[in-house]
C-alpha positions as CSV (number, residue, x, y, z in Angstrom):
1,M,-19.8,-16.3,-43.7
2,T,-19.8,-17.7,-40.1
3,R,-23.2,-19.2,-39.4
4,D,-23.1,-19.7,-35.7
5,H,-24.1,-16.6,-33.8
6,A,-21.8,-17.2,-30.9
7,A,-18.9,-17.6,-33.3
8,K,-19.8,-14.3,-35.0
9,R,-19.8,-12.5,-31.7
10,A,-16.4,-14.0,-31.0
11,V,-15.0,-12.7,-34.3
12,R,-16.5,-9.2,-33.6
13,A,-15.0,-9.2,-30.2
14,R,-11.6,-10.1,-31.6
15,M,-11.9,-7.4,-34.3
16,A,-12.9,-4.8,-31.7
17,A,-10.1,-5.7,-29.3
18,T,-7.2,-6.0,-31.9
19,G,-8.2,-4.0,-35.0
20,E,-7.7,-7.1,-37.1
21,K,-9.6,-7.7,-40.4
22,Y,-12.4,-10.1,-40.4
23,T,-10.5,-13.1,-41.9
24,E,-7.7,-12.6,-39.3
25,A,-10.1,-12.3,-36.4
26,R,-12.1,-15.3,-37.6
27,R,-9.0,-17.4,-37.7
28,D,-7.8,-16.3,-34.2
29,A,-11.2,-16.4,-32.5
30,G,-11.7,-19.9,-33.9
31,G,-8.7,-21.1,-31.9
32,A,-6.1,-21.5,-34.6
33,Q,-2.7,-20.5,-33.2
34,P,-0.1,-19.2,-35.6
35,P,3.4,-20.4,-35.1
36,A,5.2,-18.3,-32.5
37,A,8.0,-17.4,-35.0
38,S,5.5,-15.9,-37.4
39,T,3.4,-13.9,-35.0
40,P,2.5,-10.7,-36.9
41,S,3.6,-7.3,-35.7
42,P,1.3,-6.1,-32.9
43,E,-1.2,-3.5,-33.9
44,P,-3.6,-2.8,-31.0
45,G,-5.5,-0.4,-33.2
46,G,-8.9,-1.5,-31.9
47,F,-7.9,-0.2,-28.5
48,D,-7.6,3.6,-28.6
49,V,-6.8,3.5,-24.9
50,D,-4.2,1.6,-22.9
51,P,-5.5,-1.9,-22.5
52,I,-4.1,-2.1,-18.9
53,G,-7.3,-0.3,-17.8
54,A,-9.5,-3.2,-18.9
55,F,-7.9,-5.6,-16.4
56,T,-8.9,-6.4,-12.8
57,D,-6.8,-5.1,-10.0
58,Q,-4.9,-8.4,-10.0
59,G,-4.1,-8.2,-13.7
60,Y,-3.4,-4.4,-13.5
61,N,-0.9,-4.8,-10.7
62,A,0.9,-7.7,-12.4
63,I,1.4,-5.5,-15.5
64,L,2.8,-2.7,-13.3
65,L,5.0,-5.2,-11.5
66,A,6.4,-6.2,-14.9
67,E,8.1,-2.8,-15.1
68,D,10.1,-3.6,-12.0
69,E,10.9,-7.1,-13.4
70,A,12.4,-5.5,-16.5
71,R,14.3,-2.9,-14.5
72,M,15.7,-5.5,-12.1
73,L,17.0,-7.5,-15.1
74,G,18.6,-4.4,-16.6
75,Q,16.2,-4.2,-19.6
76,P,14.8,-0.9,-21.0
77,L,11.6,-2.4,-22.2
78,V,8.9,-4.6,-20.7
79,E,8.9,-7.7,-22.8
80,P,6.4,-10.6,-22.7
81,E,8.7,-12.6,-20.5
82,H,8.7,-9.9,-17.9
83,L,4.9,-9.9,-17.9
84,L,5.0,-13.7,-17.4
85,L,7.5,-13.4,-14.5
86,A,5.3,-10.7,-12.8
87,A,2.1,-12.8,-13.2
88,S,3.8,-15.8,-11.7
89,R,4.4,-14.1,-8.4
90,H,0.8,-13.6,-7.3
91,G,-2.8,-14.5,-7.9
92,N,-4.4,-16.9,-10.3
93,V,-1.4,-17.5,-12.6
94,Q,0.9,-18.2,-9.6
95,R,-1.6,-20.8,-8.3
96,L,-1.9,-22.4,-11.8
97,L,1.9,-22.6,-12.3
98,L,2.6,-23.9,-8.8
99,R,0.3,-26.8,-9.5
100,E,2.7,-27.6,-12.4
101,G,5.8,-27.2,-10.2
102,I,6.8,-23.9,-11.7
103,D,7.5,-20.8,-9.6
104,A,8.8,-17.3,-10.3
105,G,12.3,-18.3,-9.4
106,A,12.4,-21.0,-12.1
107,I,11.0,-18.5,-14.6
108,H,13.6,-15.9,-13.6
109,A,16.4,-18.4,-13.9
110,T,15.3,-19.5,-17.4
111,I,15.1,-15.8,-18.5
112,V,18.6,-15.2,-17.2
113,A,20.0,-18.4,-18.8
114,G,18.5,-17.2,-22.1
115,D,20.6,-14.1,-22.0
116,G,17.8,-12.0,-20.5
117,R,20.0,-10.2,-18.1
118,G,21.1,-6.7,-19.4
119,S,23.4,-4.1,-17.9
120,E,21.4,-1.0,-18.3
121,L,20.5,1.2,-15.3
122,V,16.8,1.9,-15.8
123,F,14.8,4.5,-13.7
124,G,11.2,5.7,-13.9
125,R,8.6,4.3,-16.1
126,V,9.6,1.4,-18.3
127,P,7.7,1.3,-21.5
128,R,6.2,-1.9,-22.9
129,S,7.5,-3.3,-26.1
130,A,5.2,-3.8,-29.1
131,A,5.1,-7.5,-28.4
132,S,3.9,-6.8,-24.8
133,D,1.3,-4.4,-26.0
134,R,0.1,-7.1,-28.4
135,A,0.0,-9.7,-25.6
136,L,-2.2,-7.4,-23.5
137,V,-4.6,-6.8,-26.4
138,D,-4.7,-10.5,-27.0
139,A,-5.4,-11.1,-23.3
140,V,-8.4,-8.7,-23.4
141,S,-9.6,-10.3,-26.5
142,E,-9.4,-13.8,-24.9
143,A,-11.5,-12.5,-22.0
144,F,-14.1,-10.8,-24.2
145,T,-14.5,-13.9,-26.4
146,R,-15.0,-16.0,-23.3
147,G,-17.7,-13.6,-22.0
148,I,-15.5,-12.1,-19.3
149,T,-15.7,-8.4,-18.8
150,G,-12.6,-8.1,-16.5
151,P,-9.5,-9.9,-17.7
152,S,-7.3,-11.2,-14.9
153,T,-3.9,-12.8,-14.8
154,E,-5.1,-16.1,-16.3
155,H,-6.2,-14.1,-19.4
156,L,-2.9,-12.4,-19.4
157,L,-1.3,-15.9,-19.6
158,L,-3.6,-16.7,-22.5
159,G,-2.5,-13.5,-24.3
160,L,1.2,-14.3,-23.5
161,A,0.7,-17.8,-25.0
162,R,0.5,-16.0,-28.4
163,A,3.8,-14.3,-27.9
164,Q,7.2,-15.9,-28.7
165,S,9.2,-16.1,-25.4
166,P,6.6,-17.1,-22.7
167,P,5.6,-20.4,-24.3
168,A,9.2,-21.3,-24.9
169,I,10.1,-20.5,-21.3
170,L,7.2,-22.5,-19.9
171,G,7.9,-25.4,-22.3
172,E,11.5,-25.5,-21.1
173,L,10.1,-25.8,-17.6
174,G,7.8,-28.7,-18.5
175,L,4.5,-26.9,-19.4
176,P,3.9,-27.4,-23.2
177,D,0.4,-25.8,-23.4
178,P,-0.5,-22.9,-21.1
179,V,-3.8,-22.5,-22.9
180,A,-4.8,-26.0,-22.0
181,L,-3.8,-25.3,-18.4
182,V,-6.1,-22.3,-18.1
183,N,-9.0,-24.1,-19.8
184,A,-8.6,-27.1,-17.5
185,H,-8.9,-25.0,-14.4
186,Y,-11.5,-22.5,-15.7
187,P,-13.7,-24.8,-17.9
188,D,-16.9,-22.7,-17.3
189,R,-15.2,-19.6,-18.5
190,A,-14.2,-21.2,-21.8
191,H,-17.9,-21.6,-22.9
192,R,-19.7,-18.4,-22.0
193,T,-21.3,-16.3,-24.6
194,P,-18.8,-13.8,-26.0
195,L,-19.4,-10.1,-25.3
196,D,-21.4,-8.3,-28.0
197,D,-20.4,-5.1,-29.7
198,A,-22.2,-2.8,-27.2
199,Q,-20.7,-4.6,-24.2
200,I,-17.2,-4.4,-25.8
201,A,-17.6,-0.7,-26.5
202,R,-18.6,0.0,-22.9
203,R,-15.7,-2.0,-21.5
204,I,-13.2,-0.1,-23.7
205,A,-14.8,3.2,-22.6
206,V,-14.4,2.2,-19.0
207,A,-10.8,1.1,-19.6
208,G,-10.0,4.6,-20.8
209,R,-11.2,6.1,-17.6
210,R,-9.7,3.6,-15.2
211,D,-7.4,4.8,-12.4
212,A,-4.7,2.6,-11.0
213,P,-5.8,0.3,-8.2
214,R,-5.6,1.4,-4.6
215,P,-3.8,-0.2,-2.9
216,G,-1.3,-1.2,-5.5
217,P,1.0,-2.4,-7.0
218,M,2.1,-5.7,-5.5
219,P,5.1,-6.0,-3.1
220,P,8.4,-5.8,-4.9
221,I,10.6,-8.8,-4.0
222,F,13.1,-9.9,-6.6
223,E,15.7,-12.6,-7.2
224,R,18.5,-10.0,-7.0
225,F,17.9,-9.7,-3.3
226,L,20.0,-12.0,-1.1
227,A,18.5,-13.8,1.9
228,E,19.5,-11.2,4.4
229,S,17.9,-8.3,2.4
230,R,14.8,-10.4,1.8
231,E,14.5,-11.1,5.5
232,A,14.9,-7.4,6.3
233,I,12.1,-6.5,3.8
234,E,9.9,-9.3,5.3
235,D,10.7,-7.8,8.8
236,A,9.6,-4.4,7.5
237,V,6.3,-5.9,6.2
238,A,5.8,-7.7,9.5
239,A,6.4,-4.5,11.4
240,A,3.9,-2.6,9.3
241,G,1.3,-5.3,9.9
242,S,1.9,-5.5,13.6
243,L,1.7,-1.8,14.0
244,K,-1.5,-1.7,11.8
245,S,0.1,0.7,9.3
246,A,-1.7,1.1,6.0
247,Y,1.4,0.8,3.9
248,V,5.1,-0.3,4.2
249,T,7.0,3.0,4.4
250,P,10.7,3.9,4.3
251,A,10.5,4.1,8.1
252,H,9.4,0.4,8.3
253,L,12.3,-0.4,5.9
254,M,14.7,1.4,8.2
255,L,13.4,-0.5,11.2
256,G,13.8,-3.8,9.3
257,L,17.4,-3.1,8.3
258,L,19.0,-1.6,11.4
259,D,19.0,-4.9,13.3
260,V,20.4,-7.1,10.5
261,P,22.8,-9.3,12.5
262,R,25.4,-9.9,9.8
263,G,27.1,-8.4,6.8
264,A,27.9,-4.8,6.1
265,V,25.1,-3.5,8.3
266,A,26.4,-5.4,11.3
267,K,29.9,-4.3,10.7
268,V,29.0,-0.6,10.5
269,S,26.7,-0.9,13.5
270,A,29.6,-1.8,15.8
271,G,31.1,1.7,15.5
272,H,27.9,3.7,15.2
273,A,25.6,2.2,17.9
274,G,24.4,5.6,19.2
275,T,23.6,6.9,15.7
276,L,21.7,3.7,14.8
277,H,19.7,3.9,18.0
278,A,18.8,7.5,17.1
279,L,17.8,6.5,13.6
280,R,15.7,3.7,15.0
281,D,13.9,6.1,17.4
282,G,13.4,8.6,14.6
283,A,12.0,6.0,12.2
284,A,9.6,4.7,14.9
285,G,8.3,8.2,15.5
286,Q,7.4,8.5,11.8
287,L,5.0,5.6,11.7
288,D,1.4,6.4,10.9
289,R,-1.5,5.8,13.3
290,P,-3.2,2.4,13.3
291,T,-5.5,1.6,10.4
292,T,-6.2,-1.3,8.2
293,P,-2.8,-2.8,7.3
294,T,-1.7,-4.0,3.9
295,T,1.5,-5.6,2.5
296,I,1.6,-2.8,-0.1
297,F,4.6,-0.6,-0.3
298,S,4.1,3.2,-0.3
299,P,5.5,4.9,-3.4
300,P,8.6,6.2,-1.6
301,A,9.3,2.7,-0.1
302,R,8.8,1.1,-3.5
303,E,11.1,3.5,-5.2
304,I,13.8,2.7,-2.6
305,V,13.4,-1.1,-3.1
306,A,12.8,-1.2,-6.9
307,E,15.1,1.7,-8.0
308,G,17.2,3.2,-5.3
309,T,18.9,-0.2,-4.6
310,L,19.8,-0.4,-8.3
311,A,21.6,2.9,-8.2
312,V,23.7,1.7,-5.3
313,V,24.7,-1.7,-6.8
314,H,25.3,-0.1,-10.2
315,R,27.6,2.5,-8.6
316,L,29.5,-0.1,-6.7
317,G,29.7,-2.5,-9.7
318,D,27.7,-5.2,-7.9
319,W,24.7,-7.2,-9.1
320,E,23.2,-8.9,-6.0
321,I,21.5,-6.7,-3.5
322,T,22.4,-7.2,0.2
323,A,20.9,-5.6,3.3
324,G,23.8,-3.1,3.2
325,H,22.9,-1.9,-0.3
326,L,19.3,-1.6,0.8
327,L,20.1,0.4,3.9
328,L,22.4,2.7,1.9
329,A,19.5,3.2,-0.6
330,V,17.2,4.1,2.3
331,L,19.7,6.6,3.7
332,E,20.2,8.2,0.3
333,S,16.5,8.4,-0.5
334,P,15.1,11.8,-1.5
335,D,11.9,11.0,0.4
336,S,10.9,13.9,2.6
337,A,10.6,11.7,5.7
338,I,14.0,10.3,5.3
339,T,15.5,13.7,4.6
340,A,14.0,14.9,7.8
341,L,15.4,11.9,9.7
342,R,18.9,12.5,8.3
343,A,18.7,16.2,9.4
344,G,17.6,15.1,12.9
345,V,20.4,12.6,13.2
346,P,23.6,14.2,11.9
347,G,25.6,11.1,12.4
348,S,23.6,9.4,9.7
349,A,25.9,10.8,7.0
350,A,28.9,9.1,8.6
351,V,27.0,5.9,8.7
352,A,26.2,6.1,5.0
353,T,29.8,7.0,4.1
354,E,31.2,4.0,6.1
355,L,28.6,1.7,4.8
356,E,29.5,2.5,1.2
357,A,33.2,2.0,2.0
358,V,32.5,-1.4,3.5
359,L,30.4,-2.4,0.5
360,A,33.0,-1.1,-1.9
361,R,35.7,-3.2,-0.2
362,R,33.3,-6.2,-0.3
363,E,33.8,-6.6,3.4
364,G,30.8,-8.1,5.2
365,A,28.6,-7.4,2.1
């Protein structure tokens, strides 16, 4: 039997978080890492609630963003590599990896090179795979055994280190040991007293009642967007900030897109200047009153960027997302504000029709 009291608490924390038997939990809490190829099937039985609720806002939002990562890669399930990609975009993990010369673009390219790009058109919620669920439980367990009540993205990285694909991806990019990286930058957190049984029970109970963070989730910017569409989104974010709007809305997206100086948008603008001017005025009239600005997208704006654009490129047989695809997604959005704008500017239907025709011919796209 384990004699050290701290080690005992670590084992109990592992058992409570994962549902493992004592011998399994003792092995894992003691630091032994099973080979990636023989990782057992995930059984987050110790958590009778979704472990996402145990995370800090930063960790929670990274897990939500992973759904968009999977969707953008044409995959129907959130796999561990999508969690890694999302975590690499913001916060603690982004800072850790950048110190090693690794950014989200490099991780995305490695995933694609490893046949991680699918062809499915995925809408709505994207469920997590069993391996991803296991990684989340492992992340929570890592935090609890380190005496941390709120796992963040660095703990998510620790949990992903037990999965198969993230260590392989990071190793290919020159990082052989992500656990050592986390420990090196958070040395004090590796030696705290593990949470006891009562503390773990309270944290799991809180996780079960947790609401999604507000504001959240993180801004959706992906590798499929070409430079012109990225610039337009950045312009929309800047407009929201300068106007002190709480969120980036479809109206901000519209304003960011109507003045794109090249590509399909510019080509269509030449023959519909009056309509675009009316759309610009209408979008400006929808902006909310000044408040504390954020860079967070409202749900309708996020749906346009993360899902509506995919419907457009899929329909046209494209992969990369240009400003033209993004504007067409805005014009086709079922959002009530955009619907009202279309009704107030009848010529907007003609703009959408011509824009799709230009994109379909690959002219100025």
